[in-house]
Each structure stands twice: as structure tokens, then as C-alpha cells.
VEXMI-179478 format. One record per atom (N, C-alpha, C): y, z, x. Coordinates in steps of 0.001 Angstrom, whole numbers, plus 500000, padded with zeros to 6 digits. Each point is the difference from the previous one (the first is absolute). Layout:
# residues N
YZX
...
***
This chain:
# residues 260
358674193629383386
501218499199500206
501090500348498994
500031501242499581
501007500434499033
501395499737500562
500842499377499191
501355499674500419
500136498678500712
498871499343500300
500058498770500759
500320498789499127
500654499031500626
500336498747499346
499443498845500832
499840498866499372
499676498761500709
500852498915499370
500969499511500753
501026499118499451
499869498542500421
498862499627500554
499869498609500442
498567499554499733
499830499231498928
498674499471499673
500134498710499200
498977499162500119
500043498652499440
498825499764499057
500298499363498881
498980499710498992
499584498532500064
499125499623499069
499552498608499920
501150499052499654
501122500526499541
501127499123499686
500670499459501262
499800500661501142
500451499394501252
498776499794500885
499823500793501049
498855499736500888
499022501163500052
500009500846498968
499023501075499921
498723499553499316
499026500889499988
498689499657499447
499636500789498747
500905500886499563
499703500820498827
501136499939498992
499666500332498758
501027500088498956
500783501294500169
501125500076499317
500788501234500027
499167501176499506
499276499800498915
499260501119499426
498900500484500940
499333499087500676
498988500415500967
500613500832501114
501185499614500438
500661500728501078
500497501363499511
500463500051498778
500430501281499427
498842500980499953
498870499540499525
498842500887499886
499541500499501368
500056499134500988
499637500426501355
500992501024500525
501286499771499779
501023500947500459
499806501365499354
499666500011498720
499738501269499303
498797500693500629
498963499232500280
498778500592500578
500259500560501390
501000499467500691
500341500491501341
501006501147499954
500451500342498815
500864501164499850
501472499761500240
500447498745499991
501424499732500184
500795500416498765
501209500441500224
500898500351498899
500802498802499506
500208499039500898
500915498911499660
499651498770500818
500055498837499355
499808498731500705
501075499015499571
500217499026500856
500929498934499663
499407498659500364
499989499089499052
499543498637500283
501124499201500640
499636499073500866
501033499242500726
499490498607500328
499693499232498965
499536498640500254
501075499174500692
499525499032500780
500898499148500783
500855499105499103
501284499946500319
500883498989499428
500627499242501167
499827498700499998
500460499171501122
500649498735499462
501183499692500516
500690498791499555
499284498737500458
499259500094501086
499222498848500458
498710499906499177
499506498801499750
498764499838499212
498762500301500828
499602501258500017
498826500410500771
498924500502499036
498755499917500419
498911500355499083
499735501498499941
500673500799500835
499762501438500006
501063500785499219
500925499300499357
501039500670499199
499795499691498520
500542500857499156
499923499784498569
500778498739499626
499479499245499075
500728498837499502
501162500487499143
501126499326500100
501188500438499277
499741500091498490
499185499098499469
499735500020498559
499121501177499600
499384500663501005
499147501147499697
500726501338500102
501267499978500380
500744501255500103
500040500747498662
500234499325498849
499944500745498729
498636500617499725
498920499340500443
498656500563499849
499892501284500821
500476499938501240
499997501178500864
500766501141499347
501178499711499494
500835501033499378
499297500622498805
499463499180499131
499344500509498792
498809500868500356
499175499530500922
498804500759500365
500361501353500602
500925500018500937
500344501259500665
500626500986499023
500922499531499169
500658500923499063
499024500532498957
499080499155499545
498997500469499040
499081501050500635
499548499741501227
499106500941500674
500722501285500392
501269499874500328
500801501190500308
499992500965498828
500126499471498808
499982500833498798
498586500520499714
499019499137500152
498627500377499679
499483501131500881
500385499991501278
499465500969500947
501001501098500364
501062500145499229
501072500927500373
499553501445500126
498935500380499303
499521501377500074
499037500230501166
499658498914500720
499052500124501111
500608499695501356
500989499104500026
500615499605501260
501333499330499712
500966500209500888
501277499302499882
499871498610500611
500424498997499267
499930498618500476
501412499457500133
500315499493501170
501308499404500262
499851498486500154
501058499321499617
500027498533500050
500813499582501220
499308499561501012
500668499484501184
499683498532500213
500738499381500886
499728498636500437
500247499931501505
499239499161500668
500237499723501415
500614498610500095
501226499954500449
500771498758499979
500231499512501420
499662498744500253
500279499411501307
501486499728500148
500540500440501126
501412499759500281
500181498658500702
500934499201499481
500382498739500626
501512499958500136
500524499923501229
501453499968500177
500607498776499323
501138500217499368
500668498919499290
499609499891498543
499016500788499583
499522499957498614
500244501329499284
500972500759500484
500233501334499450
500380499965498527
500819499049499584
500433499932498599
498803499709499101
499181499049500397
498806499659499228
499043501187499911
499814500687501126
499121501168500009
500557501119499125
501300500203500062
500630501053499197
499801499737498510
500218498781499577
499827499656498583
498553500190499563
499077499624500867
498580500151499675
499622501472499875
500407500798500970
499673501425499976
500592500673498771
501236499667499669
500670500642498872
499403499591498654
499185498950499994
499369499561498749
498700500749499708
499579500871500923
498717500692499887
500271501505499934
499419500729499048
500301501429499833
499234500883500983
500328499881501283
499226500656501039
500489501421500286
499097500778500573
500336501337500485
500417499983501457
499536499012500749
500386499872501414
499666498593500473
500675499600501072
499800498672500577
499740500150501492
498857499493500439
499682499955501425
500523498685500556
500779500073501048
500451498800500694
499148499766501232
499382498840500081
499111499694501117
500373498666500637
499672499878501276
500171498742500724
498618499510500409
499604498850499464
498740499356500374
500231498628500628
501251499545499973
500331498656500488
501084500067501067
499830499211501045
501076499677500938
500246498509499834
501098499652499368
500196498623499574
498948499660498953
499274498937500218
498930499619499074
498621500470500455
499976500762501092
498728500448500568
499604501340499400
498886500037499312
499453501230499447
499112500652501063
500642500775500866
499299500577501150
498944501022499606
500037500458498752
499064501025499543
498591499440499783
499900498698499765
498680499390499785
499722498830500941
501043499399500542
499862498813500836
500279500372501458
498973499932500832
500166500396501398
500376498827500912
500228498826499426
500120498789500823
501242499978500886
501058500699499623
501245499923500774
500198501188500941
499066500929500015
500102501052501006
499889499364501381
500919500362500880
500062499386501318
501093498953500122
500577499589498873
501111499036500066
501197500632500689
500212501275499734
501059500753500638
499362501136500804
500774500601500878
499534501246500606
499874501038498893
499198501013500212
499870501044498995
501304500757499810
500759500167501072
501315500643499874
500887499206499041
500017498682500159
500823499144499138
499485500041498570
498695500030499842
499404500070498672
500424501293499301
499953501106500718
500426501277499423
501482499958499637
500781499375500839
501433499868499710
500225499220498704
499269498903499835
500134499197498783
499555500792498767
498873500682500128
499458500738498861
500929501140499596
500385500833500956
500802501163499646
501420499624499576
500489498835500429
501280499511499478
499899499764498493
498850499507499551
499782499786498566
499852501327499260
499316500969500609
499894501327499392
501386500618499845
500828499831501002
501365500529499935
500785499343498867
499876498689499871
500698499296498920
499470500428498629
498705500211499911
499419500481498749
500593501357499637
500111500879500982
500567501327499762
501459499909499576
500722499074500582
501428499835499693
500249499320498666
498981499391499429
500187499185498796
500303500813498750
499607501265499991
500197500821498800
499009499702498886
498964499242500296
499045499588498975
498858500992499803
499716500783501032
498731500713500038
500182501517500028
498942500690499603
499955501453500086
499242500458501238
498990499226500361
499082500358501081
499792498790500896
499888500250501296
499594498942500931
498492500108500198
499306498901499746
498547499986500077
499495499726501409
498896500653500347
499299499809501296
500947499474501081
500893500881500428
501171499602500787
499652499274501297
498864500316500622
499642499333501253
498726499164499859
499876499324498857
498816499179499728
499855498842500993
501044499684500734
499940498930500995
498932500295501067
499580501256500113
498968500360500978
498587499784499456
499872499520498782
498722499955499281
498852499475500846
500210498885500687
498934499366500782
500030500454501466
500406501242500190
500078500610501331
500982499249500891
501103499607499409
501081499323500722
501074501045500287
500216500275501277
500926501058500396
501047499443500970
501187500568500016
501041499489500904
499629500200501464
500564499122500836
499722500100501438
500791501140500649
501158500316499422
500862501033500576
500355501025498928
500578501090500417
500377501070499080
501032499503498988
499715500196498720
500886499529498933
500609501162499200
500123501165500643
500534501156499286
501398499748499448
500823499255500733
501355499729499493
499943499176498728
499141498993499966
499841499180498800
499516500861498836
499047500876500272
499495500875498949
501083500964499528
500732500585500945
501070500943499649
501085499306499178
500374498798500399
501022499249499252
499529499751498570
498732499643499851
499444499740498673
499998501265499156
499583501095500583
499926501263499268
501390500481499604
500982499805500872
501373500394499648
500504499211498795
499670498723499949
500409499171498857
499299500467498727
498727500317500102
499260500526498850
500642501296499513
500390500864500928
500658501252499636
501352499733499343
500776499112500590
501336499688499468
499922499481498572
498906499329499658
499866499409498674
499067500810499096
499699501215500443
499364501002499143
498659499531499439
499158499481500892
498694499511499585
498888500962500405
498880499859499335
498784500742500302
499073499080500800
499248500570500927
498972499264500736
498637500465499506
499111499069499716
498658500403499600
499138500208501234
499183501048499958
498921500134500970
498802499298499383
499747498803500482
498974499128499444
498705500214500775
499021500578499322
498752500344500679
499052498823500145
500315498889499356
499127498830500076
499891499419501387
500994500271500849
499954499474501357
498794500471500792
499434501134499607
498823500503500703
498808499058499866
499985499187498960
498892499075499779
500370498565500364
501120499838500664
500385498695500539
499661499970501492
500118498836500657
499648499946501421
500751501016500868
501240500326499635
500778500961500795
499451501415499904
499241500300498946
499363501314499805
501001501142500151
501138499855499345
501059501006500098
500820499977498717
500481501165499594
500899500046498859
501221499132500274
500638499571498895
501292499324500134
501037500809499202
500949500646500673
500234499967501446
498998500847500765
499879499654501285
499198500800500899
500713501300500345
499311500899500709
500562501327500267
501360499987500674
500198499141501001
501288499992500712
501142499612499062
499796498968499206
501046499547499083
500203501020498879
498934500635499564
500116501034498976
500792501192500535
499789500356501259
500788501064500616
501479499647500007
500315498743500303
501400499557499979
500580500129498596
499208499637498993
500463500148498615
500330501464499706
499127500897500436
500229501421499770
501267500475500712
500184499557501236
501178500397500768
501297499535499343
499929498889499266
501178499471499313
500037500412498519
499131500935499629
499983500544498637
499745498922498942
499083499087500335
499601498966499052
498887500565499117
500180500016498688
498919500474499122
498863498995499952
498815500509499713
498811499137499957
499251500207498691
499203499004499666
499037500135498912
498636499577500527
498967500219499210
498634499692500423
499454498806499232
499249499160500704
499495498770499392
498755499532500732
499013499549499237
498747499545500611
499928498489500178
500860499262499309
499907498532499999
498618499555499528
499510500662498957
498651499720499503
499933498632499327
499012499229500382
499681498745499332
498668500089499249
499328501114500168
498788500324499242
500096501460499583
499385500316498892
500126501356499452
499565501063501000
498930499721500748
499494501024500921
500958500269501159
500994499125500200
500967500208501084
501150500936499606
500097500361498749
501078500877499554
499962501309500778
501156500420500502
500153501247500760
499135500032501261
499690498838500556
499181499975501211
500757500642501171
499274500723500816
500529500644501210
501119500999499723
500039500544498791
501092500908499659
499933501328500747
498813500478500286
499905501262500733
500659499868501371
499719498896500680
500615499765501311
501500499767499867
500406499306498946
501420499698499804
500813501264499752
499506500873499136
500739501227499717
500012500924501215
498915499981500773
499979500791501235
501043499488500986
500123498676500117
501004499415500892
501409500342499537
500249499862498712
501329500338499477
500351501450500307
499068500895499764
500243501417500260
500216500268501480
499214499339500854
500142500172501451
501384499571500469
500504498917499446
501314499503500402
501109500899499467
499767500625498851
501000500909499452
500349499774498549
499439498965499403
500286499727498594
499368501082499118
500755500462499034
499495500995499040
500026499466498581
500475498764499829
500090499428498657
499933498483500066
499603499416498887
500030498551499832
500814499690498749
500200498722499761
500870499565498906
499184499354498887
500343500352498767
499500499320498817
501143499283499315
499668499092499081
501026499224499297
499730499979498503
501076499916499246
499929499770498559
501279499294499596
499873498771499523
501150499190499607
501018499889501126
499474499844501211
500761499795501233
500817501231500402
499612501145499467
500602501271500391
498948500794500774
500397500587501102
499064500726500860
499759501420499498
498822500495500354
499730501423499881
499200500430501215
500097501263500326
499340500540501181
498643500583499599
498993499686500812
498658500530499818
499645500766501265
499713501279499867
499668500810501160
498588499680500500
499870499914501316
498676499755500588
499180501292499997
***
């Protein structure tokens, strides 16, 4: 896995099961050149996000380990931030208070409904309407200027929930907005182990990203050390098949190109 990165993983400080150091050692054993931690930050009080009072702990641990392991692996400081419309100023102040290398913007809520873990409201709307609501939030997240990367862009399909009709226009509109605001899309391999059993984005949406010259990065969404770089062989094969020859790395919110 020379040259490979994994930019989406969670520690015990949010909803992961391993410490940063345990995950670093696993990443080294798997031959990765670079990893980025991205514990959840959420304005809503949820049990799967880091507590606000623990953010300094997160910062200290990551920066100390970054120095300790600098001769073995590059460690980047990322965060995965839930986007909530109307809270852009609060989110901006929070993000700017943390010395991050990149920020993943994710949508896990439609209103107060956390569709990523709570299946109770599926069926309240048609799936077409649900996709419209979800991707409208992704578009607003992209327009906010808060984020470097859009996380698991089509996670709304997680529980095998698919639109009733063709939604290519909705997808194209979303991708154009992402392009206009110069964002990166992550190819999140964790979707293969969710009910949808598919990368996020899936092949069709990833092809659209390529057609619109949207850069991508690689991410496993690991919540356990053994999940780091999961399904990477298939992911890199898919990227190459579609036409991608490079992925994106980050350092202090500045991009660099990594050849596949």
C-alpha cells in the first residue's frame, strides 16, 4: 500500500473502539504512508461524537503522536463535522479553534432525525423526496465554505434505501455545486460493510465526479483498527477503471496530489 492514505477513522474519543496509538500501529503494519484521524464533532448532544471538553485532549494526543511516529508514518489531524443549516457561524468558529489538516463535512441528520442510526422514519416520505431532502443538505454543506471534503456523499442509501425514479439530475446538480466550491469527495470504503454493500459514492456517482473533474481521497471510515484501509484493493481498482490517476492528501488544509 505504498503511497496510500486513510483519511477517515474514529477513536475511542468518539465512537471508535481503539486508541490513536493502536490505530497508528495497525496502519504501519498495513504499509500505509499516511493516515488522518477524524473523530466526530456534532453540535447536537449525541453519544457517538467527541465531547466538546475533550477536544483539547484529542488535539494533544494527535499532535504528540504525530511527532513520536514521524519517522514511520505521516499523521494528519482531521475532524468529521456534522453540517447543520443555520449554524454556519458556530461551526466556523469551532473549526477554526482546532489546528486541523482537513475537515470532513458530513450529513447524518435531516432535521432532528439521525437517519444514519435510526430507521424509524424511513417510509415517512417517498424515497425520491428523502433523497431530495438529503442532497439539498449536502449541497448546502458544500456551499458553506466550512469543509475540505464531503464525507460518504450518498450515505442515505445505507439501509438499502434507493430512489423510486432516476435521480441523475439531483446528483449532477450536487456534483456541480461541489465542483464550484472546490471540494474533494472521499471514496469511503466502509459502505461495503453496511447493508448497502457498496462504496460511498457508488460507481455511478463516482463516474459523475470524474466527469466533472472532482478530486477524490481515500477513506475506510474505520471504527476498529482492523478496518483501516479495508477494501482498498477494490477501491483503487475502481478508481483506475473510471479514470482516476491520483488522489488528494492534506496538510494544514492545503492539498497535495498523490499518484495512484
